[in-house]
C-alpha positions in Angstrom: 14.3 21.7 2.9 12.6 19.2 5.3 9.4 17.8 3.9 6.9 15.6 5.6 4.2 13.4 4.2 1.3 12.3 6.5 -0.3 9.2 5.0 -3.6 8.3 6.5 -3.9 4.8 5.0 -6.2 1.9 5.5 -3.8 0.2 7.9 -1.6 2.9 9.4 -1.2 6.7 9.9 2.4 7.2 8.8 4.4 10.4 9.0 7.6 10.2 6.8 10.1 13.1 7.2 12.7 13.6 4.5 15.4 16.0 3.7 15.1 16.9 0.1 15.6 19.5 -2.7 14.7 19.4 -6.4 17.0 17.1 -8.4 18.2 15.1 -5.5 17.1 11.8 -3.9 14.9 12.4 -0.8 16.8 11.2 2.3 14.7 9.7 5.0 15.2 11.6 8.3 12.4 10.3 10.6 9.5 7.9 10.5 6.5 7.9 12.9 3.6 5.4 12.5 0.5 4.3 14.3 -1.6 1.3 13.4 -5.3 2.1 13.2 -6.5 -0.4 10.6 -9.3 1.9 9.5 -10.3 -0.6 6.7 -11.4 -2.9 9.5 -13.3 -0.3 11.5 -16.0 0.4 9.0 -19.5 -0.4 10.3 -22.3 -2.1 8.3 -23.2 1.2 6.6 -19.6 1.6 5.4 -19.0 4.5 7.9 -16.0 5.0 10.2 -17.6 4.8 13.6 -17.2 7.4 16.5 -14.4 5.5 18.2 -12.5 5.2 14.9 -12.9 8.9 14.2 -11.8 9.8 17.7 -8.7 7.6 17.3 -8.0 9.1 13.9 -8.2 12.7 15.2 -5.9 11.9 18.1 -3.4 10.1 15.9 -3.3 12.9 13.3 -2.8 15.5 16.1 0.1 13.4 17.5 1.7 13.1 14.1 1.5 16.9 13.6 3.2 17.5 16.9 6.0 15.1 15.8 6.3 16.9 12.5 6.7 20.2 14.3 9.3 18.7 16.6 11.2 17.4 13.6 11.4 20.8 11.9 9.1 20.0 8.9 8.8 23.1 6.7 6.2 21.7 4.3 3.7 19.0 5.3 1.7 17.0 2.7 -1.2 15.3 4.4 -3.3 12.9 2.4 -5.7 10.0 2.8 -6.3 6.9 0.8 -9.1 4.2 0.3 -10.4 3.7 3.8 -11.3 7.4 4.2 -12.1 7.9 0.5 -14.7 5.1 0.5 -16.2 5.7 3.9 -19.8 6.7 3.7 -19.2 9.5 6.2 -15.9 10.7 4.6 -16.9 14.4 4.4 -17.8 14.5 8.0 -14.6 12.7 9.0 -12.4 15.0 7.0 -14.2 18.1 8.4 -13.7 17.0 11.9 -10.0 16.2 11.4 -9.6 19.7 9.9 -11.5 21.4 12.6 -9.7 19.7 15.5 -6.2 19.4 14.1 -5.9 21.9 11.3 -4.8 19.2 8.9 -6.5 19.5 5.5 -6.3 15.9 4.3 -6.2 15.6 0.6 -8.1 12.5 -0.5 -6.3 10.7 -3.3 -8.3 8.8 -5.9 -7.4 5.2 -6.7 -6.0 6.4 -10.0 -3.9 9.0 -8.2 -2.6 6.2 -5.8 -1.6 4.0 -8.8 0.1 6.9 -10.7 2.1 8.2 -7.8 3.2 4.8 -6.7 4.2 4.1 -10.3 6.2 7.3 -10.4 8.1 6.2 -7.2 8.9 2.8 -8.7 10.0 4.3 -12.0 12.4 6.8 -10.3 13.8 4.0 -8.1 14.4 1.6 -11.0 15.3 4.1 -13.6 14.7 4.2 -17.4 16.7 1.0 -17.9 13.7 -1.0 -16.4 11.9 -0.4 -19.7 8.2 -1.1 -19.7 7.2 -1.4 -16.1 4.3 -3.3 -14.5 3.6 -2.4 -10.9 1.4 -3.9 -8.2 0.7 -2.4 -4.8 -1.6 -4.1 -2.2 -2.7 -1.7 0.5 -5.2 -2.2 3.4 -8.1 -1.0 1.3 -7.2 -1.5 -2.4 -5.0 -3.0 -5.0 -3.3 -0.6 -7.4 -1.9 -1.7 -10.8 0.0 0.5 -13.3 1.9 -0.1 -16.5 4.0 2.1 -18.7 7.3 3.2 -20.3 7.4 6.7 -18.9 6.9 8.3 -15.5 3.2 8.6 -16.2 1.7 5.2 -16.7 -0.1 4.3 -19.9 -2.7 2.3 -17.8 -3.6 2.4 -14.2 -6.3 0.8 -12.1 -7.4 0.6 -8.5 -9.6 -2.3 -7.2 -11.3 -2.7 -3.8 -9.0 -5.7 -3.0 -7.0 -4.4 0.0 -5.8 -7.0 2.5 -7.4 -5.3 5.5 -10.8 -4.8 3.8 -11.0 -8.4 2.6 -9.9 -9.9 5.9 -12.5 -8.0 7.8 -15.3 -8.7 5.3 -14.5 -12.2 4.1 -12.2 -14.2 6.4 -13.7 -14.7 9.8 -12.2 -17.5 11.9 -8.7 -18.2 13.1 -7.7 -19.8 10.9 -10.6 -19.1 8.4 -12.4 -22.0 6.9 -11.2 -23.5 3.6 -14.6 -22.7 2.1 -14.2 -19.0 2.9 -10.7 -18.9 1.4 -11.9 -20.6 -1.8 -14.8 -18.2 -2.1 -12.5 -15.2 -1.6 -10.0 -16.6 -4.1 -12.7 -17.0 -6.7 -14.1 -13.5 -6.3 -10.7 -11.8 -6.2 -9.6 -13.5 -9.4 -12.9 -12.5 -11.1 -12.3 -8.8 -10.0 -8.7 -8.8 -11.2 -9.6 -10.5 -14.5 -11.9 -7.6 -15.4 -8.9 -5.2 -15.9 -6.2 -7.5 -17.3 -7.1 -6.9 -20.9 -6.7 -3.1 -20.5 -3.0 -3.8 -19.6 -2.0 -6.7 -21.8 -3.1 -5.0 -25.0 -0.3 -2.5 -24.3 2.3 -5.3 -24.6 4.5 -7.3 -22.3 6.5 -5.7 -19.4 10.2 -5.7 -19.3 10.2 -5.6 -15.5 7.6 -6.4 -12.9 7.7 -4.8 -9.5 5.6 -4.8 -6.3 5.5 -2.3 -3.5 3.8 -2.3 -0.1 4.2 -4.0 3.2 2.1 -7.0 2.1 4.4 -7.9 -0.8 7.5 -7.2 1.3 6.4 -9.6 4.0 5.3 -12.3 1.5 8.7 -12.1 -0.1 10.4 -12.3 3.3 8.6 -15.4 4.4 9.5 -16.9 1.0 13.2 -16.4 1.7 14.0 -12.8 0.6 16.7 -10.8 2.4 15.7 -9.2 5.7 15.3 -5.4 5.9 18.5 -5.0 7.9 20.5 -6.0 4.8 19.7 -2.7 3.2 17.7 -1.1 0.5 19.9 -2.1 -2.4 19.7 -5.9 -2.0 17.5 -7.4 -4.7 14.4 -9.0 -3.3 12.1 -11.2 -5.4 8.9 -13.2 -5.1 8.0 -16.0 -7.4 4.6 -17.2 -8.2 5.5 -20.8 -7.2 6.7 -19.6 -3.7 3.6 -17.5 -3.4 1.3 -20.4 -4.2 3.0 -22.6 -1.7 2.9 -20.0 1.1 -0.7 -19.0 0.3 -1.7 -22.6 1.1 0.4 -22.6 4.3 -1.0 -19.3 5.5 -4.5 -20.6 5.2 -3.7 -23.3 7.7 -2.0 -21.1 10.3 -3.5 -19.1 13.1 -2.7 -15.4 13.5 -0.4 -16.2 16.3 1.5 -18.8 14.2 1.8 -16.3 11.3 3.4 -13.8 13.7 6.2 -16.2 14.3 7.1 -16.2 10.6 10.2 -14.2 9.6 9.5 -10.5 8.9 5.7 -10.7 9.7 4.6 -7.9 12.0 2.0 -8.5 14.7 -0.4 -5.9 13.2 -0.2 -7.4 9.6 -0.3 -11.1 10.5 -4.1 -11.3 10.3 -4.2 -9.7 6.9 -1.4 -11.7 5.3 -3.5 -14.5 4.0 -5.9 -12.1 2.1 -2.8 -10.3 0.8 -1.4 -13.6 -0.5 -4.7 -14.4 -2.3 -4.7 -11.0 -4.0 -1.0 -11.2 -4.9 -1.3 -14.7 -6.4 -4.3 -13.7 -8.4 -2.5 -10.7 -9.8 0.7 -12.6 -10.7 -1.2 -15.5 -12.2 -3.7 -13.6 -14.3 -1.0 -11.2 -15.6 1.3 -14.1 -16.4 4.0 -13.0 -14.0 6.4 -15.7 -12.8 8.8 -13.5 -10.7 8.5 -9.9 -9.5 10.9 -7.6 -7.7 10.2 -5.8 -4.5 10.6 -2.0 -4.8 11.3 -0.1 -1.5 9.7 3.1 -2.7 5.9 3.4 -2.9 3.1 6.0 -2.5 4.7 8.3 0.1 7.8 8.6 -2.0 5.7 9.3 -5.0 3.9 12.1 -3.2 7.3 13.6 -2.2 8.7 13.3 -5.7 5.7 15.0 -7.3 6.0 17.9 -4.8 9.7 18.3 -5.6 9.0 18.3 -9.3 6.5 21.1 -8.9 9.0 23.1 -6.8 11.5 22.7 -9.6 9.0 23.7 -12.2 8.0 26.7 -10.2 
């Protein structure tokens, strides 16, 4: 059957259409995305303002039209941290439902971590052993660890690249003092959860998902996307430290000229590098592997599992 996932994230609203059936790998059929950067549109009260809600409604309506045109039989609409943590989340969700008919299911941070971990586990297989997974979104950082498809430990921290950029890094480029302060606070936040993971043992494999990690790996020399999904892409802590320093000295325009960096993500990339370096350093990770599957694939896989069980 043709499935669709409508992901209302902190950076983008992304419709992914796949052809799938239980027991088979989902095959991507169509992708439609619009950058909203909701994590950067919160007002001083933590609410999504009227303009942001208007844009969200219009974008969801457009995505639903695309899903219909693509023959989607089963659509799974969900929202993550930007909507979840907005002070007017209930009103936003109600308006989206009233005006588009889409009942957005709000995933908790734990759900995000678990579903992303499921996708990484399925992609890498059982031979990966004990798996440690990082995912940096626009609004939050997800971490999960485990041997099975359900992680033994999972955490979600309010350390998304979009959120931190909007709240903590004014200026183009931002001041060295602001970057240092952000680095200190990010490391303090990550350090709070490290013990809950390290007590479970050392990972056999460390992976990262998300656009932020993919772009950081690309500017550090990883293969470009046109070389295919199956090329191994890695990011080392040493390269990340070097590039984190360089990104802090570049303007947004200069970051856009780096290989693999999209115009919409260039402003957030420094904050993403700060979070990524803190996670790798505090968890003692020297090298991690980029996994092409993430939350959307996890949502699809969970749906297929339930179909098979039913």
